[in-house]
C-alpha positions in Angstrom: 100.9 74.8 143.1 101.7 71.9 140.7 104.1 69.1 141.7 106.2 69.4 138.6 108.4 66.5 139.4 105.4 64.2 139.7 104.0 65.5 136.4 107.3 65.1 134.6 107.5 61.5 135.9 104.3 60.7 134.0 106.2 61.0 130.7 108.6 58.6 129.0 111.7 60.6 129.7 115.2 59.1 129.3 116.0 59.7 132.9 114.6 61.3 136.1 114.0 65.0 136.1 116.6 66.9 138.2 115.7 70.5 137.4 112.5 72.1 136.1 112.6 75.8 135.4 110.4 78.3 133.4 111.3 79.0 129.8 110.3 81.9 127.6 107.4 84.3 128.0 104.5 81.9 128.2 101.6 84.2 127.2 99.2 81.2 126.5 100.8 78.1 127.9 103.1 77.6 130.9 106.4 76.4 129.4 109.2 74.8 131.4 112.6 73.3 130.6 113.2 69.9 132.1 116.7 68.5 132.6 117.3 64.9 133.6 120.1 63.0 135.3 122.8 61.2 133.4 125.4 62.3 130.9 124.4 63.0 127.3 120.8 62.7 128.1 118.3 65.0 126.3 116.4 67.9 127.8 112.7 68.3 127.4 110.0 71.0 127.2 107.1 70.5 129.6 104.0 72.6 128.9 100.7 73.1 130.7 98.4 73.6 127.7 95.8 76.4 128.1 92.5 74.5 127.8 90.5 77.7 127.8 92.2 78.9 124.6 92.4 75.4 123.3 89.2 73.5 124.4 90.2 70.2 122.8 93.8 69.6 123.8 93.7 65.9 122.9 92.7 66.8 119.3 95.4 69.5 119.2 98.1 67.0 120.3 96.9 64.6 117.7 97.2 67.4 115.0 100.8 68.0 116.2 101.7 64.3 116.2 100.4 63.7 112.7 102.1 66.7 111.1 105.4 66.2 112.9 105.5 62.5 112.0 104.9 63.6 108.3 107.7 66.1 108.5 110.2 63.6 110.1 110.0 61.4 107.0 111.2 64.3 104.8 114.1 65.8 106.7 117.7 64.8 107.2 117.7 65.3 111.0 114.2 64.4 112.3 115.1 65.2 116.0 116.1 68.8 115.1 114.1 69.7 112.1 110.7 69.4 113.7 109.2 68.9 117.2 109.3 65.5 118.8 106.3 64.7 121.0 107.2 62.6 124.0 104.3 60.4 125.2 103.3 59.5 128.7 104.5 56.1 130.1 101.0 54.9 129.1 101.5 56.0 125.5 99.2 59.0 125.6 100.1 62.3 124.0 99.2 64.3 127.1 98.6 63.9 130.8 95.5 65.3 132.5 96.0 66.0 136.2 93.4 65.9 139.0 92.5 69.5 138.5 91.8 69.1 134.9 95.0 70.6 133.6 96.5 69.2 130.4 100.3 68.7 130.2 102.5 67.7 127.2 106.1 67.1 126.6 108.4 67.5 123.6 112.1 67.1 123.0 114.2 70.2 123.7 116.1 71.3 120.6 119.4 72.7 121.8 122.2 74.8 120.1 119.6 77.0 118.5 118.9 80.7 118.2 115.8 82.7 117.5 114.7 86.3 116.9 112.3 88.2 119.1 111.3 90.8 116.5 111.5 91.2 112.7 112.7 94.7 112.4 115.1 94.5 109.4 114.7 93.2 105.9 117.3 90.6 106.6 115.3 89.1 109.5 112.0 89.5 107.5 113.7 87.3 104.8 114.5 84.7 107.4 110.9 84.7 108.6 109.6 84.2 105.1 112.1 81.4 104.7 110.8 79.8 107.8 107.2 79.8 106.8 108.0 78.8 103.3 109.9 75.8 104.5 107.1 74.8 106.8 104.5 75.1 104.1 106.8 73.2 101.7 107.2 70.3 104.1 103.5 69.9 104.7 102.4 70.7 101.1 101.5 67.0 100.5 99.9 66.4 103.8 96.3 65.5 103.0 94.7 64.4 106.4 92.2 66.9 107.8 93.2 68.6 111.0 90.9 69.4 113.9 89.8 73.0 114.2 91.4 73.9 117.5 90.2 77.5 117.6 86.6 78.0 116.3 86.3 80.3 113.3 89.9 81.3 113.2 90.3 83.8 110.3 86.9 82.8 109.0 85.5 86.2 108.0 82.0 84.9 107.5 81.9 83.8 111.1 83.5 87.1 112.2 80.7 89.0 110.5 78.1 87.0 112.4 79.8 88.1 115.6 80.1 91.6 114.3 76.4 91.9 113.3 75.3 90.6 116.7 77.6 93.0 118.6 76.4 96.0 116.6 72.7 95.0 117.2 73.2 94.6 120.9 75.6 97.6 121.3 76.5 96.5 124.9 78.6 99.6 125.8 76.4 102.1 124.0 79.3 103.2 121.7 77.9 102.5 118.2 76.4 106.0 117.9 79.9 107.6 118.0 81.5 105.2 115.5 79.8 105.9 112.2 83.0 106.4 110.3 84.8 103.4 111.8 81.8 101.1 111.2 81.8 102.4 107.6 85.4 101.1 107.2 84.2 97.6 108.0 80.9 97.7 106.0 82.5 99.2 102.8 84.7 96.2 102.5 82.4 93.4 103.6 81.5 92.2 100.1 85.2 92.1 99.0 86.2 90.1 102.0 83.3 87.6 101.7 84.1 87.2 98.0 87.7 86.2 98.9 86.6 83.8 101.6 84.0 82.2 99.3 86.8 81.2 96.9 88.3 79.2 99.8 84.9 77.7 100.7 84.4 76.7 97.1 87.8 75.1 96.8 89.2 77.6 94.3 91.8 78.4 96.9 93.0 75.1 98.3 93.0 73.8 101.8 96.4 73.2 103.4 98.1 72.8 106.7 98.4 76.3 108.3 100.6 77.2 111.3 98.5 80.2 112.4 101.1 81.9 114.6 103.8 83.1 112.2 105.8 85.5 114.4 109.6 85.3 113.9 110.1 83.9 117.4 108.3 80.7 116.3 111.2 79.7 114.0 114.5 78.2 115.2 117.9 78.7 113.6 121.1 76.8 114.1 123.3 78.7 116.6 126.5 77.7 114.8 125.8 79.3 111.4 122.3 80.9 111.6 120.7 78.6 109.1 117.0 77.8 109.3 116.1 74.8 111.4 112.3 74.5 111.9 109.0 75.9 112.9 107.9 75.5 116.6 104.8 76.3 118.6 102.5 74.1 116.6 99.4 74.3 118.9 97.4 76.5 116.5 97.9 74.3 113.4 94.7 73.7 111.4 93.4 73.0 107.9 92.7 76.2 106.1 94.3 78.4 103.4 98.0 79.2 103.6 97.0 82.8 102.8 96.0 83.1 106.5 99.7 82.5 107.4 101.2 84.8 104.8 98.6 87.5 105.7 99.3 87.3 109.4 103.0 87.6 108.8 102.7 90.6 106.4 100.5 92.4 109.0 103.1 92.1 111.7 106.4 92.1 109.7 105.7 95.1 107.4 104.2 97.6 109.8 106.5 100.6 110.3 104.6 101.6 113.5 103.2 99.8 116.5 100.0 97.8 116.5 98.5 100.4 118.9 100.4 103.5 117.7 98.7 106.7 118.6 100.8 108.6 116.0 99.3 107.4 112.8 102.0 109.2 110.8 104.4 106.4 111.9 102.1 103.7 110.6 102.4 102.3 107.0 103.4 99.2 105.1 107.1 99.0 104.3 107.5 97.8 100.8 111.1 96.8 101.6 110.0 94.5 104.4 107.3 93.1 102.1 109.8 92.4 99.4 112.3 90.8 101.8 109.7 88.6 103.3 108.3 87.4 100.0 111.8 86.7 98.7 112.3 84.3 101.6 108.9 82.7 101.3 108.8 82.3 97.6 112.4 80.8 97.5 110.8 77.8 99.1 107.2 77.8 97.8 107.1 79.5 94.4 106.7 76.1 92.6 104.1 74.8 94.9 101.5 77.6 94.9 98.4 77.4 92.7 97.5 80.3 90.5 94.7 81.4 92.9 97.1 81.5 95.8 99.6 83.6 93.8 96.7 85.9 92.8 95.8 86.5 96.4 99.2 86.3 98.1 99.7 90.1 98.4 96.0 90.5 99.2 96.3 88.1 102.1 98.0 90.9 104.2 95.0 93.1 103.5 92.5 90.4 104.5 94.2 89.6 107.8 94.7 93.3 108.7 91.1 94.0 107.9 90.0 91.2 110.1 92.1 92.7 112.9 90.5 96.1 112.4 87.1 94.4 112.7 88.1 92.5 115.8 89.6 95.5 117.7 86.6 97.7 116.8 84.1 94.9 117.7 85.7 94.5 121.1 85.6 98.2 121.7 81.9 98.2 120.9 81.4 95.1 123.1 82.9 96.9 126.1 86.5 95.6 125.8 85.9 92.0 126.9 88.4 90.1 124.8 91.6 92.1 124.4 93.4 93.4 127.5 93.5 97.2 127.5 95.8 99.7 129.2 93.4 102.6 129.0 89.7 103.1 128.1 90.3 104.0 124.4 92.9 101.4 123.8 90.9 99.2 121.4 89.8 102.2 119.4 93.4 103.4 119.1 94.3 99.9 117.9 91.5 100.0 115.4 92.7 103.3 113.9 96.3 102.2 113.8 95.5 98.9 112.0 93.2 100.8 109.7 96.0 103.1 108.7 98.1 100.0 107.9 95.2 98.5 105.9 94.9 101.6 103.7 98.7 101.7 103.2 98.5 98.1 102.0 95.6 98.8 99.7 97.4 101.8 98.1 100.5 99.6 97.5 98.7 96.5 96.3 99.6 96.9 92.6 103.3 97.2 93.4 103.0 94.3 95.8 101.5 92.1 93.1 104.1 93.2 90.6 106.9 92.2 93.1 105.4 88.7 93.6 105.0 88.1 89.8 108.7 89.1 89.5 109.8 86.7 92.2 107.7 83.7 91.0 
């Protein structure tokens, strides 16, 4: 077990840690709330960073430091409107313990609220507002960020993995998946054409958050107004369409990601509209014509990628995603494919809504 008091003492806290307790769900990192002695002293967030998911924690922390310092120059309350990285007493952005674990600290932002799920158009609007504000604040950030997760949303790289998995057929399942494999192959050229526009610079490179769920945005507890984006570990340099696509995949689905009842799965045009109203209220003047052109399509792109990844993992013998039963990844594949086809059917209406909102 870690000596949390000793680890906290490595950082430049304003006081000595008195209590350290778990905070939140902690699916990837171990997250703890640190309270210190003395009146009117700040509290802190201590995290053990997952160096399996993030192999280069030092580079990840440098990404966070650069972007948050950029944001602080543009907001009214720099201690509340973005994260504040607290260095070690030696000035480092992280502490590496004797077992090779990486630890980092940021200032705790109090008097806030957040949502656990975007299940109404009103909350979807707030999520769009959150991502739009984040993209707006970093729209003029030009420094390249380190790729902290290899090939993230890079469909060309995903196809390399896909082709190898199909050729190896580790679990002997390919013979029974002719239809599902056809779903992937029939759209390969379309997806590569989109990605090439990013590779060629037609779609610009920006700072991307890469984890756009509603719980990663904080709101003021007093009046519910938007405060900031948090959980910045996955930030990288890519196309902002990865962020909007990821959000649309999760926010607009009327069913569950692994719904067995496909009749429940579709894309809600009301949730789409609400999200885009929030997002474009912040970003409509900053997007290029190519980004506007592919904004609705971004949901299709990311949902397609997820269909591919679930099916690829099923073919590979379920090695990546945790499963609750043997067919779980195949069920996920079919549910996400149903969402994909619903998006494709509604794409003209989605594009018309965006043009109206711009």
